[in-house]
Biopython code that builds the backbone (N, CA, C, O; Angstrom):
import numpy as np
from Bio.PDB.StructureBuilder import StructureBuilder

atoms = [
    (1, "GLU", "N", (1.042, -1.162, -0.096)),
    (1, "GLU", "CA", (0.358, 0.077, -0.461)),
    (1, "GLU", "C", (0.643, 1.329, -0.140)),
    (1, "GLU", "O", (0.135, 2.377, -0.538)),
    (2, "GLU", "N", (1.882, 1.042, 0.953)),
    (2, "GLU", "CA", (2.513, 2.596, 0.704)),
    (2, "GLU", "C", (3.625, 2.925, -0.486)),
    (2, "GLU", "O", (3.961, 4.006, -0.970)),
    (3, "ARG", "N", (4.142, 1.330, -0.819)),
    (3, "ARG", "CA", (4.700, 1.754, -2.279)),
    (3, "ARG", "C", (3.641, 2.286, -3.169)),
    (3, "ARG", "O", (3.855, 3.438, -3.549)),
    (4, "GLU", "N", (2.666, 1.788, -3.548)),
    (4, "GLU", "CA", (1.794, 2.347, -4.199)),
    (4, "GLU", "C", (1.093, 4.044, -4.227)),
    (4, "GLU", "O", (0.675, 4.734, -5.157)),
    (5, "LYS", "N", (1.205, 4.274, -2.810)),
    (5, "LYS", "CA", (1.173, 5.535, -2.765)),
    (5, "LYS", "C", (2.535, 6.400, -3.134)),
    (5, "LYS", "O", (2.558, 7.277, -3.998)),
    (6, "ARG", "N", (3.242, 6.148, -2.630)),
    (6, "ARG", "CA", (4.725, 6.666, -3.055)),
    (6, "ARG", "C", (4.911, 6.679, -4.520)),
    (6, "ARG", "O", (5.499, 7.600, -5.087)),
    (7, "GLY", "N", (4.371, 5.578, -5.181)),
    (7, "GLY", "CA", (4.846, 5.760, -6.764)),
    (7, "GLY", "C", (6.392, 4.689, -6.873)),
    (7, "GLY", "O", (7.010, 4.578, -7.931)),
    (8, "VAL", "N", (6.784, 4.031, -5.668)),
    (8, "VAL", "CA", (7.480, 3.639, -5.701)),
    (8, "VAL", "C", (7.467, 1.813, -6.641)),
    (8, "VAL", "O", (6.629, 0.912, -6.620)),
    (9, "ASP", "N", (8.750, 1.935, -7.323)),
    (9, "ASP", "CA", (8.521, 0.419, -7.937)),
    (9, "ASP", "C", (9.895, -0.068, -7.796)),
    (9, "ASP", "O", (10.411, -0.909, -8.532)),
    (10, "ASP", "N", (10.349, 0.406, -6.990)),
    (10, "ASP", "CA", (11.867, -0.320, -7.066)),
    (10, "ASP", "C", (12.566, -1.107, -5.534)),
    (10, "ASP", "O", (13.753, -1.244, -5.239)),
    (11, "ILE", "N", (11.329, -1.529, -4.758)),
    (11, "ILE", "CA", (11.499, -1.693, -3.665)),
    (11, "ILE", "C", (10.606, -3.496, -3.549)),
    (11, "ILE", "O", (9.454, -3.530, -3.982)),
    (12, "TYR", "N", (11.009, -4.383, -3.168)),
    (12, "TYR", "CA", (10.442, -5.454, -3.252)),
    (12, "TYR", "C", (10.363, -5.503, -1.707)),
    (12, "TYR", "O", (11.249, -5.072, -0.969)),
    (13, "ILE", "N", (9.269, -6.045, -1.318)),
    (13, "ILE", "CA", (8.708, -6.702, 0.160)),
    (13, "ILE", "C", (8.351, -7.830, -0.259)),
    (13, "ILE", "O", (7.514, -8.078, -1.127)),
    (14, "MET", "N", (9.295, -8.888, 0.653)),
    (14, "MET", "CA", (9.373, -9.952, 1.441)),
    (14, "MET", "C", (8.114, -10.369, 2.629)),
    (14, "MET", "O", (7.500, -9.536, 3.296)),
    (15, "ARG", "N", (7.955, -11.604, 2.681)),
    (15, "ARG", "CA", (7.344, -11.351, 4.433)),
    (15, "ARG", "C", (7.478, -12.852, 4.377)),
    (15, "ARG", "O", (7.021, -13.563, 3.482)),
    (16, "VAL", "N", (8.090, -13.214, 5.331)),
    (16, "VAL", "CA", (8.486, -14.848, 5.970)),
    (16, "VAL", "C", (7.689, -14.983, 6.944)),
    (16, "VAL", "O", (7.759, -14.245, 7.926)),
    (17, "GLU", "N", (6.889, -15.853, 6.840)),
    (17, "GLU", "CA", (5.737, -16.066, 7.671)),
    (17, "GLU", "C", (6.099, -17.633, 8.521)),
    (17, "GLU", "O", (5.502, -17.957, 9.548)),
    (18, "GLN", "N", (7.083, -18.412, 7.926)),
    (18, "GLN", "CA", (7.415, -19.362, 8.614)),
    (18, "GLN", "C", (8.828, -19.337, 9.136)),
    (18, "GLN", "O", (9.674, -19.558, 8.270)),
    (19, "LEU", "N", (9.343, -19.085, 10.540)),
    (19, "LEU", "CA", (10.434, -18.869, 10.905)),
    (19, "LEU", "C", (10.961, -20.175, 11.210)),
    (19, "LEU", "O", (11.873, -20.457, 10.433)),
    (20, "TYR", "N", (10.731, -21.034, 12.022)),
    (20, "TYR", "CA", (11.310, -22.521, 12.265)),
    (20, "TYR", "C", (10.076, -23.355, 11.844)),
    (20, "TYR", "O", (8.880, -23.076, 11.918)),
    (21, "PRO", "N", (10.726, -24.491, 11.369)),
    (21, "PRO", "CA", (12.178, -24.563, 10.489)),
    (21, "PRO", "C", (12.160, -23.528, 9.762)),
    (21, "PRO", "O", (11.229, -23.302, 8.989)),
    (22, "PHE", "N", (13.336, -22.632, 9.923)),
    (22, "PHE", "CA", (13.410, -21.749, 8.765)),
    (22, "PHE", "C", (13.566, -22.002, 7.215)),
    (22, "PHE", "O", (14.645, -22.486, 6.876)),
    (23, "PRO", "N", (12.751, -21.773, 6.348)),
    (23, "PRO", "CA", (12.139, -22.445, 5.195)),
    (23, "PRO", "C", (13.710, -22.232, 3.641)),
    (23, "PRO", "O", (13.460, -22.064, 2.447)),
    (24, "ILE", "N", (14.778, -22.301, 4.102)),
    (24, "ILE", "CA", (16.375, -22.076, 3.394)),
    (24, "ILE", "C", (16.015, -22.292, 1.843)),
    (24, "ILE", "O", (16.236, -21.399, 1.025)),
    (25, "ALA", "N", (15.335, -23.769, 1.412)),
    (25, "ALA", "CA", (15.202, -23.558, 0.199)),
    (25, "ALA", "C", (14.528, -22.289, -0.448)),
    (25, "ALA", "O", (15.049, -21.394, -1.114)),
    (26, "PRO", "N", (13.347, -22.451, -0.098)),
    (26, "PRO", "CA", (12.057, -21.575, -0.783)),
    (26, "PRO", "C", (12.897, -19.983, -0.375)),
    (26, "PRO", "O", (12.878, -19.240, -1.357)),
    (27, "VAL", "N", (13.562, -19.392, 0.785)),
    (27, "VAL", "CA", (13.607, -18.087, 0.990)),
    (27, "VAL", "C", (15.242, -17.785, -0.265)),
    (27, "VAL", "O", (15.424, -16.737, -0.885)),
    (28, "MET", "N", (16.234, -19.101, -0.317)),
    (28, "MET", "CA", (16.748, -18.977, -1.039)),
    (28, "MET", "C", (16.918, -18.646, -2.533)),
    (28, "MET", "O", (17.802, -17.973, -3.063)),
    (29, "LYS", "N", (15.495, -19.497, -3.284)),
    (29, "LYS", "CA", (14.637, -19.310, -4.668)),
    (29, "LYS", "C", (14.385, -17.610, -4.737)),
    (29, "LYS", "O", (14.518, -16.841, -5.689)),
    (30, "GLU", "N", (14.034, -17.396, -3.553)),
    (30, "GLU", "CA", (13.302, -16.076, -3.758)),
    (30, "GLU", "C", (14.419, -14.957, -3.886)),
    (30, "GLU", "O", (14.421, -14.265, -4.904)),
    (31, "LEU", "N", (15.378, -14.748, -2.887)),
    (31, "LEU", "CA", (15.956, -14.101, -2.769)),
    (31, "LEU", "C", (17.388, -13.949, -3.507)),
    (31, "LEU", "O", (18.203, -13.043, -3.332)),
    (32, "GLU", "N", (17.512, -15.282, -4.548)),
    (32, "GLU", "CA", (18.638, -15.237, -5.799)),
    (32, "GLU", "C", (18.550, -14.106, -6.478)),
    (32, "GLU", "O", (19.448, -13.402, -6.940)),
    (33, "ARG", "N", (17.361, -13.980, -6.504)),
    (33, "ARG", "CA", (16.748, -12.770, -7.693)),
    (33, "ARG", "C", (17.252, -11.684, -7.665)),
    (33, "ARG", "O", (17.335, -11.081, -8.735)),
    (34, "PHE", "N", (17.688, -11.149, -6.612)),
    (34, "PHE", "CA", (18.076, -9.621, -5.632)),
    (34, "PHE", "C", (19.556, -9.536, -5.097)),
    (34, "PHE", "O", (20.092, -8.718, -4.350)),
    (35, "ARG", "N", (20.094, -10.808, -5.817)),
    (35, "ARG", "CA", (21.783, -10.957, -4.969)),
    (35, "ARG", "C", (22.661, -9.680, -4.790)),
    (35, "ARG", "O", (23.550, -9.523, -3.953)),
    (36, "SER", "N", (22.317, -8.960, -5.564)),
    (36, "SER", "CA", (22.836, -7.759, -5.586)),
    (36, "SER", "C", (22.530, -6.469, -5.251)),
    (36, "SER", "O", (23.173, -5.422, -5.318)),
    (37, "ALA", "N", (21.391, -6.749, -4.864)),
    (37, "ALA", "CA", (20.655, -5.580, -3.651)),
    (37, "ALA", "C", (20.602, -5.602, -2.579)),
    (37, "ALA", "O", (20.424, -6.513, -1.771)),
    (38, "ASP", "N", (20.833, -4.061, -2.450)),
    (38, "ASP", "CA", (20.504, -3.667, -0.685)),
    (38, "ASP", "C", (19.302, -4.761, 0.107)),
    (38, "ASP", "O", (18.215, -5.109, -0.355)),
    (39, "MET", "N", (19.667, -4.986, 0.892)),
    (39, "MET", "CA", (18.739, -6.491, 1.693)),
    (39, "MET", "C", (18.304, -5.312, 3.100)),
    (39, "MET", "O", (19.065, -4.388, 3.388)),
    (40, "VAL", "N", (17.185, -5.518, 3.736)),
    (40, "VAL", "CA", (16.873, -4.948, 4.824)),
    (40, "VAL", "C", (16.025, -5.441, 5.631)),
    (40, "VAL", "O", (14.941, -5.264, 5.074)),
    (41, "TRP", "N", (15.857, -5.944, 6.587)),
    (41, "TRP", "CA", (14.946, -6.931, 7.151)),
    (41, "TRP", "C", (14.493, -5.374, 8.525)),
    (41, "TRP", "O", (15.286, -4.766, 9.244)),
    (42, "CYS", "N", (13.050, -5.207, 8.407)),
    (42, "CYS", "CA", (11.958, -4.325, 8.969)),
    (42, "CYS", "C", (11.308, -5.133, 9.803)),
    (42, "CYS", "O", (10.894, -6.236, 9.447)),
    (43, "GLN", "N", (11.155, -4.640, 11.032)),
    (43, "GLN", "CA", (10.109, -5.209, 11.946)),
    (43, "GLN", "C", (9.401, -4.346, 12.927)),
    (43, "GLN", "O", (10.037, -3.430, 13.448)),
    (44, "GLU", "N", (8.164, -4.536, 13.234)),
    (44, "GLU", "CA", (8.018, -3.718, 14.452)),
    (44, "GLU", "C", (7.923, -3.860, 16.019)),
    (44, "GLU", "O", (7.387, -3.071, 16.798)),
    (45, "GLU", "N", (8.549, -5.015, 16.298)),
    (45, "GLU", "CA", (9.198, -5.555, 17.248)),
    (45, "GLU", "C", (10.232, -5.038, 17.578)),
    (45, "GLU", "O", (11.238, -5.094, 16.870)),
    (46, "PRO", "N", (10.174, -4.266, 19.037)),
    (46, "PRO", "CA", (12.265, -3.862, 19.385)),
    (46, "PRO", "C", (12.977, -5.173, 18.787)),
    (46, "PRO", "O", (12.608, -6.322, 18.547)),
    (47, "ARG", "N", (14.233, -4.414, 18.655)),
    (47, "ARG", "CA", (15.427, -5.389, 18.022)),
    (47, "ARG", "C", (15.313, -6.466, 18.762)),
    (47, "ARG", "O", (15.608, -7.376, 17.988)),
    (48, "ASN", "N", (15.036, -6.980, 19.908)),
    (48, "ASN", "CA", (15.849, -7.812, 20.952)),
    (48, "ASN", "C", (14.565, -8.528, 20.801)),
    (48, "ASN", "O", (14.537, -9.590, 21.424)),
    (49, "MET", "N", (13.511, -8.236, 20.150)),
    (49, "MET", "CA", (12.032, -9.076, 20.233)),
    (49, "MET", "C", (11.797, -9.494, 19.012)),
    (49, "MET", "O", (12.591, -9.221, 18.112)),
    (50, "GLY", "N", (10.638, -10.243, 18.780)),
    (50, "GLY", "CA", (10.233, -10.247, 17.185)),
    (50, "GLY", "C", (11.102, -11.456, 16.766)),
    (50, "GLY", "O", (11.605, -12.271, 17.539)),
    (51, "ALA", "N", (11.216, -11.440, 15.153)),
    (51, "ALA", "CA", (11.910, -12.206, 14.232)),
    (51, "ALA", "C", (13.633, -12.089, 14.364)),
    (51, "ALA", "O", (14.330, -13.089, 14.542)),
    (52, "TRP", "N", (14.069, -11.000, 14.270)),
    (52, "TRP", "CA", (15.250, -10.548, 14.415)),
    (52, "TRP", "C", (16.317, -10.953, 14.663)),
    (52, "TRP", "O", (17.200, -10.871, 13.808)),
    (53, "PRO", "N", (16.545, -11.470, 15.812)),
    (53, "PRO", "CA", (17.329, -12.088, 16.265)),
    (53, "PRO", "C", (17.636, -13.486, 15.772)),
    (53, "PRO", "O", (18.797, -13.845, 15.575)),
    (54, "MET", "N", (17.019, -13.951, 15.655)),
    (54, "MET", "CA", (17.093, -15.490, 14.697)),
    (54, "MET", "C", (17.275, -15.033, 12.554)),
    (54, "MET", "O", (18.091, -15.413, 11.715)),
    (55, "MET", "N", (16.220, -14.224, 12.485)),
    (55, "MET", "CA", (16.562, -13.998, 11.224)),
    (55, "MET", "C", (17.985, -13.415, 10.535)),
    (55, "MET", "O", (18.425, -13.640, 9.408)),
    (56, "ASP", "N", (18.558, -12.569, 11.639)),
    (56, "ASP", "CA", (19.625, -12.016, 10.816)),
    (56, "ASP", "C", (21.029, -12.951, 10.847)),
    (56, "ASP", "O", (22.080, -12.395, 10.528)),
    (57, "GLU", "N", (21.042, -14.292, 11.211)),
    (57, "GLU", "CA", (21.749, -15.118, 11.097)),
    (57, "GLU", "C", (21.635, -15.982, 9.990)),
    (57, "GLU", "O", (22.591, -16.170, 9.238)),
    (58, "TRP", "N", (20.080, -16.749, 9.764)),
    (58, "TRP", "CA", (19.682, -17.293, 9.088)),
    (58, "TRP", "C", (19.715, -16.436, 7.408)),
    (58, "TRP", "O", (20.412, -16.869, 6.490)),
    (59, "ILE", "N", (19.038, -15.484, 7.307)),
    (59, "ILE", "CA", (19.348, -14.734, 6.414)),
    (59, "ILE", "C", (20.688, -14.516, 5.877)),
    (59, "ILE", "O", (20.901, -14.855, 4.713)),
    (60, "GLY", "N", (21.675, -13.959, 6.621)),
    (60, "GLY", "CA", (23.003, -13.769, 6.530)),
    (60, "GLY", "C", (23.629, -15.079, 5.908)),
    (60, "GLY", "O", (24.501, -14.980, 5.045)),
    (61, "GLU", "N", (23.232, -16.163, 6.299)),
    (61, "GLU", "CA", (23.819, -17.725, 5.734)),
    (61, "GLU", "C", (23.311, -17.754, 4.242)),
    (61, "GLU", "O", (24.111, -17.938, 3.324)),
    (62, "VAL", "N", (21.995, -17.574, 4.024)),
    (62, "VAL", "CA", (21.463, -17.885, 2.663)),
    (62, "VAL", "C", (21.601, -16.525, 1.958)),
    (62, "VAL", "O", (21.452, -16.767, 0.761)),
    (63, "LEU", "N", (21.821, -15.174, 2.137)),
    (63, "LEU", "CA", (22.697, -14.389, 1.499)),
    (63, "LEU", "C", (24.644, -13.875, 1.786)),
    (63, "LEU", "O", (25.444, -12.994, 1.470)),
    (64, "GLY", "N", (24.570, -14.927, 2.445)),
    (64, "GLY", "CA", (25.785, -14.518, 2.273)),
    (64, "GLY", "C", (26.334, -12.851, 3.256)),
    (64, "GLY", "O", (27.519, -12.533, 3.353)),
    (65, "ARG", "N", (25.838, -12.496, 3.517)),
    (65, "ARG", "CA", (25.702, -11.322, 4.061)),
    (65, "ARG", "C", (24.199, -10.887, 5.114)),
    (65, "ARG", "O", (23.026, -11.159, 4.858)),
    (66, "VAL", "N", (24.813, -10.057, 6.456)),
    (66, "VAL", "CA", (23.204, -9.714, 6.826)),
    (66, "VAL", "C", (22.426, -8.389, 6.669)),
    (66, "VAL", "O", (22.787, -7.226, 6.850)),
    (67, "PRO", "N", (21.208, -8.936, 6.265)),
    (67, "PRO", "CA", (20.742, -7.366, 5.808)),
    (67, "PRO", "C", (20.797, -6.272, 6.910)),
    (67, "PRO", "O", (20.877, -6.500, 8.117)),
    (68, "ARG", "N", (20.746, -5.120, 6.352)),
    (68, "ARG", "CA", (20.758, -4.084, 7.258)),
    (68, "ARG", "C", (19.112, -3.837, 8.329)),
    (68, "ARG", "O", (18.082, -3.898, 7.657)),
    (69, "TYR", "N", (18.956, -3.626, 9.603)),
    (69, "TYR", "CA", (18.010, -3.787, 10.586)),
    (69, "TYR", "C", (17.437, -2.749, 10.282)),
    (69, "TYR", "O", (18.250, -1.834, 10.416)),
    (70, "ILE", "N", (16.119, -2.235, 9.817)),
    (70, "ILE", "CA", (15.341, -1.307, 10.899)),
    (70, "ILE", "C", (14.088, -2.099, 11.443)),
    (70, "ILE", "O", (13.500, -3.175, 11.338)),
    (71, "GLY", "N", (14.051, -0.687, 12.197)),
    (71, "GLY", "CA", (13.161, -1.398, 13.733)),
    (71, "GLY", "C", (13.640, -0.625, 14.669)),
    (71, "GLY", "O", (14.538, 0.218, 14.645)),
    (72, "ARG", "N", (12.551, -1.212, 15.972)),
    (72, "ARG", "CA", (12.661, -0.051, 16.977)),
    (72, "ARG", "C", (14.143, -0.652, 17.638)),
    (72, "ARG", "O", (14.827, -1.598, 17.249)),
    (73, "LYS", "N", (14.343, 0.252, 18.751)),
    (73, "LYS", "CA", (15.753, -0.252, 19.517)),
    (73, "LYS", "C", (15.191, -0.863, 20.517)),
    (73, "LYS", "O", (14.093, -0.735, 21.060)),
    (74, "ALA", "N", (16.368, -1.760, 20.747)),
    (74, "ALA", "CA", (16.092, -3.266, 21.830)),
    (74, "ALA", "C", (15.112, -2.134, 23.063)),
    (74, "ALA", "O", (15.172, -0.925, 23.287)),
    (75, "ALA", "N", (14.299, -3.213, 23.613)),
    (75, "ALA", "CA", (13.639, -2.841, 25.114)),
    (75, "ALA", "C", (13.039, -3.619, 25.722)),
    (75, "ALA", "O", (12.469, -4.600, 25.244)),
    (76, "ALA", "N", (13.081, -3.252, 27.039)),
    (76, "ALA", "CA", (12.060, -4.238, 28.090)),
    (76, "ALA", "C", (10.402, -4.371, 27.662)),
    (76, "ALA", "O", (9.646, -5.175, 28.208)),
    (77, "SER", "N", (10.099, -3.676, 26.865)),
    (77, "SER", "CA", (8.921, -4.111, 26.453)),
    (77, "SER", "C", (8.383, -3.966, 24.974)),
    (77, "SER", "O", (8.657, -2.968, 24.307)),
    (78, "PRO", "N", (7.535, -5.094, 24.442)),
    (78, "PRO", "CA", (7.005, -4.455, 23.163)),
    (78, "PRO", "C", (6.690, -3.731, 22.500)),
    (78, "PRO", "O", (6.964, -3.624, 21.305)),
    (79, "SER", "N", (5.596, -2.633, 23.604)),
    (79, "SER", "CA", (4.784, -1.705, 23.237)),
    (79, "SER", "C", (5.192, -0.665, 24.159)),
    (79, "SER", "O", (5.550, -0.853, 25.322)),
    (80, "THR", "N", (5.125, 0.282, 23.645)),
    (80, "THR", "CA", (5.060, 1.890, 24.433)),
    (80, "THR", "C", (3.883, 1.778, 25.619)),
    (80, "THR", "O", (4.192, 2.007, 26.788)),
    (81, "GLY", "N", (2.796, 1.487, 25.324)),
    (81, "GLY", "CA", (1.647, 1.940, 26.074)),
    (81, "GLY", "C", (0.983, 2.885, 25.283)),
    (81, "GLY", "O", (-0.235, 2.827, 25.456)),
    (82, "SER", "N", (1.298, 3.637, 24.570)),
    (82, "SER", "CA", (0.877, 4.974, 24.025)),
    (82, "SER", "C", (0.238, 4.833, 22.737)),
    (82, "SER", "O", (1.192, 4.868, 21.960)),
    (83, "PRO", "N", (-0.795, 4.698, 22.065)),
    (83, "PRO", "CA", (-0.676, 4.883, 20.710)),
    (83, "PRO", "C", (-0.400, 5.805, 20.331)),
    (83, "PRO", "O", (-0.319, 5.538, 19.132)),
    (84, "SER", "N", (-0.077, 7.164, 20.458)),
    (84, "SER", "CA", (0.238, 7.976, 19.629)),
    (84, "SER", "C", (1.762, 7.763, 19.617)),
    (84, "SER", "O", (2.302, 8.220, 18.610)),
    (85, "ILE", "N", (2.585, 7.168, 20.518)),
    (85, "ILE", "CA", (3.502, 7.076, 20.071)),
    (85, "ILE", "C", (4.114, 5.815, 18.956)),
    (85, "ILE", "O", (5.115, 5.798, 18.240)),
    (86, "HIS", "N", (3.167, 4.945, 19.154)),
    (86, "HIS", "CA", (3.166, 3.764, 18.827)),
    (86, "HIS", "C", (2.882, 4.549, 17.144)),
    (86, "HIS", "O", (3.560, 4.019, 16.264)),
    (87, "ARG", "N", (2.106, 5.539, 16.743)),
    (87, "ARG", "CA", (2.014, 5.747, 15.473)),
    (87, "ARG", "C", (2.986, 6.282, 14.895)),
    (87, "ARG", "O", (3.246, 6.126, 13.702)),
    (88, "GLN", "N", (3.665, 7.017, 15.741)),
    (88, "GLN", "CA", (4.855, 7.606, 15.998)),
    (88, "GLN", "C", (6.097, 6.645, 14.924)),
    (88, "GLN", "O", (6.509, 6.723, 13.767)),
    (89, "ALA", "N", (6.288, 5.940, 15.886)),
    (89, "ALA", "CA", (7.452, 4.873, 15.735)),
    (89, "ALA", "C", (7.329, 4.177, 13.908)),
    (89, "ALA", "O", (8.130, 4.104, 12.977)),
    (90, "GLN", "N", (5.694, 3.726, 14.130)),
    (90, "GLN", "CA", (4.975, 3.303, 12.878)),
    (90, "GLN", "C", (5.983, 4.153, 11.921)),
    (90, "GLN", "O", (7.057, 3.753, 11.471)),
    (91, "LYS", "N", (5.417, 5.331, 11.735)),
    (91, "LYS", "CA", (5.753, 6.248, 10.620)),
    (91, "LYS", "C", (7.052, 6.059, 10.265)),
    (91, "LYS", "O", (7.495, 5.765, 9.155)),
    (92, "ALA", "N", (7.734, 6.282, 11.466)),
    (92, "ALA", "CA", (8.956, 6.110, 11.288)),
    (92, "ALA", "C", (9.682, 5.235, 10.940)),
    (92, "ALA", "O", (10.658, 5.382, 10.205)),
    (93, "LEU", "N", (9.363, 4.390, 11.341)),
    (93, "LEU", "CA", (9.866, 2.730, 9.950)),
    (93, "LEU", "C", (10.053, 3.217, 8.847)),
    (93, "LEU", "O", (11.052, 3.481, 8.179)),
    (94, "ILE", "N", (8.195, 3.386, 8.621)),
    (94, "ILE", "CA", (8.208, 3.671, 7.060)),
    (94, "ILE", "C", (8.854, 4.465, 6.265)),
    (94, "ILE", "O", (9.063, 4.140, 5.096)),
    (95, "GLU", "N", (9.290, 5.689, 6.805)),
    (95, "GLU", "CA", (10.037, 6.421, 6.241)),
    (95, "GLU", "C", (11.532, 6.310, 6.209)),
    (95, "GLU", "O", (12.170, 6.937, 5.364)),
    (96, "GLU", "N", (12.189, 5.449, 7.197)),
    (96, "GLU", "CA", (13.277, 5.007, 6.860)),
    (96, "GLU", "C", (13.783, 3.549, 5.797)),
    (96, "GLU", "O", (14.811, 3.178, 5.230)),
    (97, "VAL", "N", (12.366, 3.060, 5.961)),
    (97, "VAL", "CA", (12.598, 1.772, 4.960)),
    (97, "VAL", "C", (12.605, 2.560, 3.660)),
    (97, "VAL", "O", (13.556, 2.279, 2.931)),
    (98, "PHE", "N", (11.900, 3.334, 3.275)),
    (98, "PHE", "CA", (11.910, 4.100, 2.002)),
    (98, "PHE", "C", (12.368, 5.523, 1.511)),
    (98, "PHE", "O", (11.953, 6.304, 0.655)),
    (99, "LYS", "N", (13.427, 5.525, 2.440)),
    (99, "LYS", "CA", (14.932, 6.386, 2.282)),
    (99, "LYS", "C", (16.120, 6.018, 2.232)),
    (99, "LYS", "O", (17.146, 6.672, 2.049)),
    (100, "PHE", "N", (15.879, 4.449, 2.481)),
    (100, "PHE", "CA", (17.300, 3.508, 1.968)),
    (100, "PHE", "C", (17.231, 3.344, 0.749)),
    (100, "PHE", "O", (18.111, 2.715, 0.160)),
]
sb = StructureBuilder()
sb.init_structure("model")
sb.init_model(0)
sb.init_chain("A")
sb.init_seg("    ")
for serial, (resi, resn, name, xyz) in enumerate(atoms, 1):
    if name == "N":
        sb.init_residue(resn, " ", resi, " ")
    sb.init_atom(name, np.array(xyz, "f"), 0.0, 1.0, " ", f" {name:<3s}", serial, name[0])
structure = sb.get_structure()
C-alpha cells in the first residue's frame, strides 16, 4: 500500500511467515533474484524481540551477508503503551525503509 501511495516500483517486499524450521530453499530461491540488491529487515517489534534475533543469522547464511536492520531499538517491553507514540514510531519505520 505504501509503495503504491509513493509511486515506488524499485522496492521488493517479502514477508517470511514460517520462522522455524527456517525455509532455506524457498527463501534462497526468492532472494537469488536480488543477489546484488541492498537488503533490509524491517520489523515493528524491538530489536531484541520479534524475528530479528534469529533471522539475521539465517538470512545471513542464505545471502552470505546480514541485511540492514530497520526497526525499534532494543527494549524491555514490546510496546510503549501509548497509541500516539506507537503511530509515530510506525511512521518513522516506514520513512526509514523508503529513504534507504
